TIVO-2410 file (N, C-alpha, C; in nm, 3 decimals):
# residues 67
REC num residu      c1      c2      c3 atome chaine
REC   1      M  14.031   8.118  14.499     N      A
REC   1      M  13.992   8.078  14.417    CA      A
REC   1      M  13.842   7.965  14.340     C      A
REC   2      R  13.811   8.011  14.457     N      A
REC   2      R  13.696   7.902  14.461    CA      A
REC   2      R  13.563   8.062  14.375     C      A
REC   3      R  13.601   8.134  14.442     N      A
REC   3      R  13.552   8.249  14.443    CA      A
REC   3      R  13.554   8.288  14.267     C      A
REC   4      Q  13.679   8.253  14.246     N      A
REC   4      Q  13.689   8.278  14.002    CA      A
REC   4      Q  13.636   8.164  13.991     C      A
REC   5      V  13.571   8.119  14.081     N      A
REC   5      V  13.524   7.958  13.952    CA      A
REC   5      V  13.420   7.950  13.927     C      A
REC   6      L  13.362   7.996  14.123     N      A
REC   6      L  13.195   8.094  14.081    CA      A
REC   6      L  13.152   8.148  13.954     C      A
REC   7      L  13.286   8.269  13.946     N      A
REC   7      L  13.226   8.385  13.883    CA      A
REC   7      L  13.266   8.312  13.765     C      A
REC   8      V  13.290   8.262  13.707     N      A
REC   8      V  13.331   8.154  13.513    CA      A
REC   8      V  13.228   8.121  13.558     C      A
REC   9      V  13.149   8.037  13.625     N      A
REC   9      V  13.053   7.918  13.649    CA      A
REC   9      V  12.910   8.038  13.602     C      A
REC  10      L  12.914   8.104  13.643     N      A
REC  10      L  12.779   8.244  13.639    CA      A
REC  10      L  12.830   8.295  13.540     C      A
REC  11      A  12.915   8.344  13.436     N      A
REC  11      A  12.932   8.389  13.352    CA      A
REC  11      A  12.949   8.325  13.238     C      A
REC  12      I  12.928   8.181  13.256     N      A
REC  12      I  12.928   8.106  13.145    CA      A
REC  12      I  12.777   8.114  13.117     C      A
REC  13      G  12.670   8.052  13.237     N      A
REC  13      G  12.554   8.077  13.190    CA      A
REC  13      G  12.444   8.174  13.189     C      A
REC  14      T  12.536   8.329  13.157     N      A
REC  14      T  12.515   8.420  13.169    CA      A
REC  14      T  12.481   8.399  12.990     C      A
REC  15      V  12.617   8.425  12.953     N      A
REC  15      V  12.633   8.432  12.835    CA      A
REC  15      V  12.514   8.302  12.758     C      A
REC  16      A  12.529   8.181  12.805     N      A
REC  16      A  12.430   8.105  12.751    CA      A
REC  16      A  12.282   8.120  12.741     C      A
REC  17      G  12.236   8.146  12.836     N      A
REC  17      G  12.143   8.237  12.855    CA      A
REC  17      G  12.099   8.287  12.764     C      A
REC  18      Y  12.194   8.423  12.760     N      A
REC  18      Y  12.090   8.566  12.633    CA      A
REC  18      Y  12.165   8.447  12.473     C      A
REC  19      A  12.234   8.351  12.462     N      A
REC  19      A  12.233   8.329  12.352    CA      A
REC  19      A  12.074   8.204  12.300     C      A
REC  20      S  12.102   8.133  12.434     N      A
REC  20      S  11.933   8.061  12.394    CA      A
REC  20      S  11.819   8.156  12.396     C      A
REC  21      A  11.846   8.280  12.453     N      A
REC  21      A  11.726   8.353  12.366    CA      A
REC  21      A  11.730   8.402  12.225     C      A
REC  22      F  11.827   8.455  12.238     N      A
REC  22      F  11.835   8.474  12.080    CA      A
REC  22      F  11.808   8.347  11.963     C      A
REC  23      R  11.821   8.288  12.018     N      A
REC  23      R  11.818   8.162  11.933    CA      A
REC  23      R  11.689   8.162  11.907     C      A
REC  24      S  11.594   8.157  12.024     N      A
REC  24      S  11.505   8.108  12.031    CA      A
REC  24      S  11.380   8.221  11.944     C      A
REC  25      H  11.445   8.366  12.007     N      A
REC  25      H  11.364   8.475  11.934    CA      A
REC  25      H  11.418   8.401  11.743     C      A
REC  26      H  11.522   8.462  11.724     N      A
REC  26      H  11.541   8.421  11.582    CA      A
REC  26      H  11.469   8.326  11.506     C      A
REC  27      H  11.462   8.217  11.543     N      A
REC  27      H  11.356   8.078  11.574    CA      A
REC  27      H  11.206   8.093  11.537     C      A
REC  28      R  11.123   8.234  11.622     N      A
REC  28      R  11.031   8.237  11.579    CA      A
REC  28      R  10.975   8.333  11.494     C      A
REC  29      D  11.089   8.378  11.472     N      A
REC  29      D  11.099   8.540  11.367    CA      A
REC  29      D  11.125   8.448  11.222     C      A
REC  30      R  11.172   8.314  11.268     N      A
REC  30      R  11.240   8.201  11.074    CA      A
REC  30      R  11.103   8.164  11.066     C      A
REC  31      H  11.032   8.109  11.158     N      A
REC  31      H  10.920   8.000  11.132    CA      A
REC  31      H  10.750   8.118  11.133     C      A
REC  32      R  10.756   8.261  11.201     N      A
REC  32      R  10.655   8.276  11.131    CA      A
REC  32      R  10.660   8.376  10.999     C      A
REC  33      A  10.787   8.396  10.954     N      A
REC  33      A  10.771   8.405  10.810    CA      A
REC  33      A  10.753   8.296  10.718     C      A
REC  34      W  10.810   8.228  10.734     N      A
REC  34      W  10.754   8.067  10.710    CA      A
REC  34      W  10.606   8.047  10.703     C      A
REC  35      K  10.599   8.054  10.760     N      A
REC  35      K  10.422   8.050  10.767    CA      A
REC  35      K  10.339   8.113  10.718     C      A
REC  36      E  10.404   8.293  10.717     N      A
REC  36      E  10.306   8.379  10.653    CA      A
REC  36      E  10.374   8.313  10.469     C      A
REC  37      E  10.432   8.276  10.447     N      A
REC  37      E  10.463   8.285  10.274    CA      A
REC  37      E  10.393   8.180  10.279     C      A
REC  38      V  10.391   8.047  10.358     N      A
REC  38      V  10.247   7.958  10.306    CA      A
REC  38      V  10.123   7.988  10.277     C      A
REC  39      A  10.104   8.052  10.363     N      A
REC  39      A  10.003   8.125  10.371    CA      A
REC  39      A   9.918   8.236  10.226     C      A
REC  40      D  10.068   8.266  10.257     N      A
REC  40      D  10.100   8.373  10.089    CA      A
REC  40      D  10.049   8.250   9.977     C      A
REC  41      L  10.131   8.180   9.950     N      A
REC  41      L  10.148   8.162   9.860    CA      A
REC  41      L  10.000   8.030   9.843     C      A
REC  42      C   9.904   8.002   9.929     N      A
REC  42      C   9.777   7.952   9.881    CA      A
REC  42      C   9.675   8.022   9.868     C      A
REC  43      V   9.702   8.163   9.925     N      A
REC  43      V   9.616   8.247   9.913    CA      A
REC  43      V   9.604   8.316   9.691     C      A
REC  44      S   9.728   8.339   9.712     N      A
REC  44      S   9.764   8.313   9.598    CA      A
REC  44      S   9.698   8.215   9.486     C      A
REC  45      A   9.720   8.077   9.536     N      A
REC  45      A   9.662   7.955   9.390    CA      A
REC  45      A   9.570   7.960   9.464     C      A
REC  46      A   9.454   7.968   9.547     N      A
REC  46      A   9.326   8.002   9.574    CA      A
REC  46      A   9.253   8.144   9.482     C      A
REC  47      Q   9.351   8.197   9.441     N      A
REC  47      Q   9.339   8.383   9.335    CA      A
REC  47      Q   9.306   8.278   9.202     C      A
REC  48      R   9.462   8.246   9.204     N      A
REC  48      R   9.434   8.201   9.056    CA      A
REC  48      R   9.325   8.141   9.012     C      A
REC  49      R   9.307   8.019   9.123     N      A
REC  49      R   9.195   7.908   9.065    CA      A
REC  49      R   9.069   7.981   9.016     C      A
REC  50      F   9.018   8.032   9.202     N      A
REC  50      F   8.905   8.127   9.135    CA      A
REC  50      F   8.902   8.163   8.956     C      A
REC  51      D   8.972   8.315   8.929     N      A
REC  51      D   9.039   8.286   8.813    CA      A
REC  51      D   8.999   8.282   8.720     C      A
REC  52      G   9.096   8.173   8.754     N      A
REC  52      G   9.025   8.093   8.614    CA      A
REC  52      G   8.896   8.013   8.587     C      A
REC  53      A   8.847   7.930   8.703     N      A
REC  53      A   8.692   7.968   8.738    CA      A
REC  53      A   8.619   8.044   8.698     C      A
REC  54      A   8.694   8.192   8.689     N      A
REC  54      A   8.548   8.250   8.683    CA      A
REC  54      A   8.521   8.274   8.503     C      A
REC  55      Q   8.734   8.299   8.475     N      A
REC  55      Q   8.742   8.290   8.286    CA      A
REC  55      Q   8.653   8.211   8.260     C      A
REC  56      H   8.659   8.093   8.255     N      A
REC  56      H   8.647   7.955   8.148    CA      A
REC  56      H   8.412   7.993   8.201     C      A
REC  57      E   8.379   8.043   8.276     N      A
REC  57      E   8.189   8.068   8.278    CA      A
REC  57      E   8.218   8.214   8.222     C      A
REC  58      D   8.318   8.247   8.157     N      A
REC  58      D   8.254   8.374   8.088    CA      A
REC  58      D   8.266   8.304   7.922     C      A
REC  59      V   8.388   8.231   7.877     N      A
REC  59      V   8.359   8.181   7.775    CA      A
REC  59      V   8.246   8.105   7.755     C      A
REC  60      G   8.175   8.036   7.846     N      A
REC  60      G   8.100   7.930   7.784    CA      A
REC  60      G   8.008   8.030   7.717     C      A
REC  61      K   7.954   8.104   7.844     N      A
REC  61      K   7.851   8.225   7.851    CA      A
REC  61      K   7.860   8.288   7.625     C      A
REC  62      K   8.015   8.334   7.684     N      A
REC  62      K   8.010   8.421   7.469    CA      A
REC  62      K   7.947   8.286   7.454     C      A
REC  63      A   8.009   8.184   7.438     N      A
REC  63      A   7.994   8.077   7.312    CA      A
REC  63      A   7.885   8.046   7.294     C      A
REC  64      G   7.758   8.103   7.401     N      A
REC  64      G   7.601   8.066   7.396    CA      A
REC  64      G   7.637   7.955   7.428     C      A
REC  65      A   7.721   7.804   7.514     N      A
REC  65      A   7.700   7.745   7.607    CA      A
REC  65      A   7.605   7.740   7.693     C      A
REC  66      K   7.498   7.601   7.710     N      A
REC  66      K   7.443   7.646   7.841    CA      A
REC  66      K   7.473   7.607   7.954     C      A
REC  67      P   7.481   7.686   8.058     N      A
REC  67      P   7.555   7.628   8.175    CA      A
REC  67      P   7.505   7.485   8.247     C      A
***
């Protein structure tokens, strides 16, 4: 009886350990993907801003405006 209880407790601990490791790994992957998504968003926003500023400079030069 005591041996069976010990085996059940060890089995539950093993399953819980694997579940915890899987959850942690899954969380890290999701967090990494989120960080990459935010970084891509920031880069694209900066590129749009830079491209917009360059277009405005070109428009001013074409119209003969002084800098």
